[in-house]
C-alpha positions as CSV (number, residue, x, y, z in Angstrom):
1,M,163.7,77.5,-129.3
2,K,161.3,79.2,-127.1
3,S,161.5,82.9,-127.8
4,I,161.3,85.5,-125.1
5,K,157.7,86.5,-124.4
6,V,156.9,90.1,-125.2
7,L,154.6,92.0,-122.8
8,P,154.2,95.7,-122.2
9,S,155.7,95.1,-118.8
10,L,158.7,93.3,-120.3
11,V,159.5,96.4,-122.4
12,L,159.8,98.1,-119.1
13,I,162.4,95.9,-117.4
14,A,164.0,95.0,-120.7
15,T,164.5,98.7,-121.4
16,L,165.6,99.1,-117.7
17,A,165.1,98.3,-118.4
18,A,175.2,83.2,-123.5
19,C,181.9,74.1,-132.3
20,T,182.1,76.5,-135.1
21,R,180.4,79.8,-135.3
22,S,179.4,82.0,-138.1
23,E,181.3,85.3,-138.2
24,P,179.5,88.1,-136.3
25,P,178.2,91.0,-138.3
26,A,180.1,94.2,-138.8
27,P,179.0,96.9,-136.3
28,D,177.5,99.0,-139.1
29,A,175.0,96.3,-140.0
30,T,171.4,97.2,-139.2
31,G,169.7,93.9,-138.9
32,P,171.8,90.8,-139.1
33,T,171.3,87.8,-136.8
34,V,174.1,85.9,-135.1
35,A,173.4,82.4,-133.9
36,P,175.7,81.4,-131.0
37,Q,176.6,77.8,-130.7
38,V,178.6,77.7,-127.5
39,V,176.8,77.1,-124.1
40,A,177.6,79.8,-121.6
41,P,179.4,79.0,-118.3
42,P,177.0,78.5,-115.3
43,H,178.1,81.8,-113.8
44,P,180.6,84.6,-114.5
45,P,184.2,83.3,-114.1
46,P,186.3,85.1,-111.5
47,P,188.2,88.0,-113.1
48,Q,191.9,87.4,-113.6
49,A,192.6,91.0,-114.6
50,D,194.0,93.0,-111.7
51,A,191.6,95.6,-110.4
52,R,192.3,99.0,-109.0
53,E,189.4,99.7,-106.7
54,A,188.3,103.2,-106.0
55,R,185.5,105.2,-104.5
56,V,184.2,108.6,-105.5
57,K,181.3,110.9,-104.6
58,S,178.6,110.9,-107.2
59,L,178.2,114.1,-109.3
60,A,174.5,113.9,-108.2
61,K,173.5,116.5,-105.6
62,D,173.4,113.8,-102.9
63,G,177.1,113.0,-103.3
64,S,176.5,109.3,-102.7
65,E,179.7,107.2,-102.5
66,I,180.1,105.2,-105.6
67,R,182.4,102.1,-105.8
68,Y,184.1,101.5,-109.1
69,R,187.0,99.4,-110.4
70,V,189.5,100.0,-113.1
71,Y,191.3,97.2,-115.0
72,G,194.0,97.4,-117.7
73,R,195.3,100.4,-119.5
74,G,194.8,102.2,-122.8
75,E,192.3,104.5,-124.5
76,P,189.5,104.5,-125.1
77,A,188.3,103.3,-121.7
78,I,185.4,100.9,-121.9
79,V,182.8,101.6,-119.2
80,F,180.5,98.8,-118.4
81,I,177.2,99.9,-116.8
82,H,174.9,97.2,-115.2
83,G,171.1,97.1,-115.3
84,W,168.2,97.3,-112.9
85,S,168.7,95.3,-109.7
86,C,172.1,94.0,-110.9
87,D,175.7,95.1,-110.2
88,S,179.1,95.3,-111.8
89,G,179.7,91.6,-111.4
90,Y,177.4,91.0,-114.4
91,W,180.4,92.1,-116.6
92,D,183.0,89.6,-115.2
93,A,183.1,87.7,-118.4
94,Q,184.3,90.8,-120.3
95,L,187.1,91.9,-118.0
96,N,190.0,89.7,-119.1
97,E,189.1,90.1,-122.8
98,F,189.0,93.9,-122.8
99,A,191.5,94.7,-120.1
100,A,194.2,93.1,-122.2
101,R,194.2,96.2,-124.6
102,N,192.0,98.9,-123.0
103,T,191.2,100.5,-119.7
104,V,188.0,98.9,-118.4
105,I,185.8,100.6,-115.8
106,T,183.0,98.8,-114.0
107,V,180.6,100.8,-111.7
108,D,178.2,99.9,-109.0
109,L,175.4,102.4,-109.4
110,A,174.1,104.0,-106.1
111,G,172.2,101.4,-104.1
112,H,173.6,98.5,-106.1
113,G,176.5,96.2,-105.3
114,E,178.9,98.0,-103.0
115,S,177.8,101.6,-103.6
116,A,176.0,103.5,-101.0
117,A,172.2,103.9,-100.8
118,K,171.7,105.8,-97.6
119,Q,172.1,109.4,-98.9
120,R,170.0,109.0,-102.1
121,K,166.4,109.9,-102.2
122,D,165.9,110.5,-105.9
123,W,166.5,107.3,-107.9
124,S,166.4,109.0,-111.3
125,I,168.2,107.9,-114.4
126,A,169.9,111.2,-114.4
127,N,171.4,110.6,-111.0
128,F,172.6,107.1,-112.0
129,G,174.2,108.8,-115.0
130,A,175.9,111.2,-112.6
131,D,177.3,108.1,-110.7
132,V,178.9,106.8,-113.9
133,A,180.3,110.3,-114.9
134,A,181.9,110.7,-111.5
135,A,183.7,107.4,-111.9
136,V,184.9,108.3,-115.4
137,K,186.2,111.7,-114.3
138,D,187.9,110.3,-111.2
139,S,189.6,107.6,-113.3
140,G,191.3,110.1,-115.4
141,S,190.1,108.6,-118.7
142,Q,189.9,111.1,-121.5
143,Q,188.1,109.0,-124.2
144,V,185.4,106.4,-123.3
145,V,182.9,104.0,-124.8
146,L,179.8,103.5,-122.6
147,V,178.3,100.0,-122.6
148,G,175.0,99.7,-120.8
149,S,172.9,96.6,-120.1
150,S,169.2,97.0,-119.9
151,M,168.6,100.1,-117.6
152,G,172.3,100.8,-118.1
153,G,171.6,101.9,-121.6
154,P,169.5,104.9,-120.6
155,V,172.0,105.5,-117.8
156,A,174.7,105.7,-120.4
157,L,172.8,108.4,-122.3
158,E,172.6,110.5,-119.1
159,A,176.3,109.9,-118.3
160,A,177.3,111.1,-121.7
161,R,175.5,114.4,-121.1
162,R,178.0,115.0,-118.2
163,L,181.0,113.9,-120.2
164,P,181.1,116.4,-123.1
165,G,183.8,115.7,-125.6
166,Q,184.8,112.3,-124.0
167,V,182.3,109.8,-125.2
168,I,182.9,108.3,-128.7
169,G,179.9,106.0,-128.7
170,I,177.2,104.2,-126.7
171,V,176.5,100.5,-126.9
172,G,173.2,99.3,-125.4
173,V,172.9,95.6,-124.5
174,D,169.3,94.3,-124.8
175,T,167.9,97.8,-124.4
176,F,166.9,100.8,-126.6
177,R,163.9,98.8,-128.0
178,E,161.5,101.8,-127.8
179,L,162.6,105.4,-127.5
180,A,160.1,107.3,-129.5
181,T,156.9,106.6,-127.7
182,P,156.4,107.2,-124.0
183,F,155.5,104.1,-121.9
184,P,151.9,104.2,-120.7
185,P,152.2,104.0,-116.9
186,E,148.8,102.2,-116.6
187,Q,150.3,99.2,-118.4
188,F,152.9,98.8,-115.8
189,E,150.9,99.6,-112.7
190,P,149.6,96.0,-112.1
191,L,153.2,94.6,-112.0
192,L,154.3,97.5,-109.9
193,A,151.5,96.8,-107.4
194,Q,152.7,93.2,-107.2
195,M,156.3,94.4,-106.5
196,R,155.1,96.5,-103.7
197,S,153.2,93.6,-102.2
198,D,155.9,90.9,-102.6
199,F,159.0,92.2,-104.4
200,A,161.1,89.0,-104.3
201,K,158.4,86.7,-105.5
202,T,157.2,89.1,-108.2
203,V,160.6,89.9,-109.6
204,G,161.8,86.3,-109.3
205,G,158.8,85.0,-111.2
206,F,158.9,87.7,-113.9
207,V,162.6,87.5,-114.5
208,G,162.6,83.7,-114.6
209,E,159.7,83.6,-117.1
210,H,160.6,86.4,-119.5
211,F,164.4,87.0,-119.5
212,F,165.7,83.7,-120.8
213,T,165.4,81.1,-123.6
214,E,165.3,77.4,-123.4
215,R,169.0,77.4,-124.2
216,T,170.0,79.4,-121.2
217,D,172.1,77.4,-118.7
218,P,169.8,76.6,-115.8
219,I,172.5,77.4,-113.2
220,L,173.2,80.8,-114.7
221,K,169.4,81.4,-114.9
222,K,169.0,80.5,-111.2
223,W,171.9,82.7,-110.2
224,I,170.4,85.7,-112.0
225,V,166.9,85.2,-110.8
226,D,168.0,84.8,-107.1
227,D,170.3,87.9,-107.4
228,M,167.7,90.2,-109.0
229,S,164.9,89.1,-106.7
230,A,167.1,89.9,-103.7
231,A,167.5,93.6,-104.6
232,P,166.3,96.1,-102.1
233,P,162.8,97.2,-103.0
234,K,163.4,100.7,-101.6
235,V,165.9,101.2,-104.5
236,A,164.5,99.0,-107.2
237,I,160.9,100.2,-107.2
238,P,161.6,104.0,-107.4
239,A,164.3,103.2,-110.0
240,I,162.0,101.3,-112.2
241,I,159.4,104.1,-111.9
242,A,162.0,106.7,-112.9
243,L,163.0,104.6,-115.9
244,M,159.4,104.4,-117.1
245,A,159.1,108.2,-116.8
246,M,162.2,109.0,-118.8
247,D,161.7,111.3,-121.8
248,Y,164.5,110.3,-124.2
249,G,163.9,113.2,-126.6
250,P,165.8,116.0,-124.8
251,T,168.7,113.6,-124.0
252,L,169.1,112.4,-127.6
253,A,168.8,116.0,-128.9
254,E,171.7,117.0,-126.7
255,L,174.0,114.3,-127.8
256,D,175.8,113.7,-131.1
257,L,176.8,110.1,-130.7
258,P,176.6,106.8,-132.6
259,I,174.4,104.4,-130.7
260,I,174.3,100.7,-131.4
261,A,172.0,98.2,-129.7
262,V,173.2,94.6,-129.3
263,N,169.9,93.0,-128.7
264,S,168.5,89.5,-128.4
265,A,166.3,88.5,-131.3
266,G,163.5,87.2,-129.2
267,S,161.8,90.6,-128.7
268,P,161.1,93.3,-131.2
269,T,162.9,96.6,-131.5
270,D,161.2,99.7,-133.0
271,E,164.1,100.6,-135.3
272,A,162.0,102.8,-137.6
273,G,160.5,104.7,-134.6
274,I,163.9,105.1,-132.9
275,R,165.5,106.4,-136.1
276,E,162.9,109.2,-136.3
277,V,164.4,110.6,-133.1
278,E,168.0,109.2,-133.5
279,P,168.8,108.7,-137.3
280,R,172.2,107.1,-136.5
281,F,170.8,104.3,-134.4
282,K,171.8,100.8,-135.5
283,M,171.2,97.4,-134.2
284,V,172.8,93.9,-134.1
285,N,170.5,91.0,-133.4
286,L,171.8,88.0,-131.4
287,Q,169.9,84.7,-131.8
288,D,169.3,82.2,-129.0
289,V,170.2,84.4,-126.1
290,G,168.0,86.2,-123.5
291,H,168.3,89.4,-121.7
292,F,172.0,88.9,-120.7
293,P,173.9,88.0,-123.8
294,M,177.2,89.1,-122.2
295,L,176.7,86.2,-119.8
296,E,174.9,83.7,-121.9
297,D,177.4,83.8,-124.9
298,P,180.3,86.0,-123.8
299,Q,182.5,84.9,-126.7
300,T,180.2,86.2,-129.4
301,F,179.3,89.2,-127.4
302,N,182.9,90.2,-126.8
303,R,183.8,89.7,-130.4
304,I,181.0,92.0,-131.6
305,L,181.8,94.6,-129.0
306,A,185.5,94.6,-129.9
307,R,184.6,95.2,-133.5
308,I,182.3,98.1,-132.7
309,V,185.0,99.7,-130.5
310,A,187.7,99.2,-133.2
311,E,185.5,100.8,-135.9
312,W,184.7,103.8,-133.7
313,V,188.3,104.3,-132.8
314,A,189.3,104.2,-136.5
315,L,186.7,106.8,-137.4
316,E,187.2,109.1,-134.5
317,P,190.2,111.1,-136.0
318,Q,188.0,111.9,-139.0
319,R,185.2,113.7,-137.2
320,N,184.5,116.2,-134.5
321,P,184.0,115.1,-130.9
322,L,180.8,113.2,-130.7
323,S,179.6,114.4,-127.4
324,A,178.9,118.1,-127.7
325,V,181.1,120.5,-125.9
326,P,179.0,123.3,-124.3
327,G,179.0,126.4,-126.4
328,T,180.2,124.8,-129.6
329,R,176.9,123.8,-131.1
């Protein structure tokens, strides 16, 4: 198996930045490896769960119109947040599984999918977090688990700041690999210059080379490469710059939340460094998948996520709200 190549620039987008199987590890494990044996479908199956579509103004100052969808019923709601240059459709393989027993919310961040881009000038991670928080508040959900892929992980942290007392935990999907050390901007500048020159070619080549393994279904790979390379540069480039400039320290200090990263095993995660700033951080490694485990092996991913949510729900009555309520700390 060809492992995912690790470059400083990959850390950027990755942090932005799918027989018989072995039983997946319990959510409180800190370093197990799961080896999926089922080949993923070529692209996300059409969702069968009935969607309740809605639009809401972002809590960001620009008030951008955000499209979100709600499936199923039941608390906690599971909020799926897509990554850089993606959209809510990247979670289609999770909808039927989780909407059968929980409320499921998918969000198109501003400038992505069917959410507006025209009003937004500041493509910060905080503003993307405000998009998610607006959808959660508008949905009426009182208790949520935030699940963020790639850039969606940092977005989940920012959303949690705007949802005090409502978030019981955050699951990052192939993200949260390096939170303690700021990313040196000079390491990313060459790739950024190439994006400014020819965005589609640069992103298509980079994603195609670094985001997959030899086991990735080629049709799925082409679908993702074509989709991400077609993202609007006026949104994607400032968003990636904002991500690289994010200082995680103040955000993590403000939150009291369990954070679990469900990461592909092909790239390293600085667990020791992350635990210096977030002692409760834990990780589950997935073998033989690339940057989109929820698409490449949805069965294993869904089973692991279901166990994480179930454990958090079981523990929640025994502790105080995990997202600090202003004035109580």
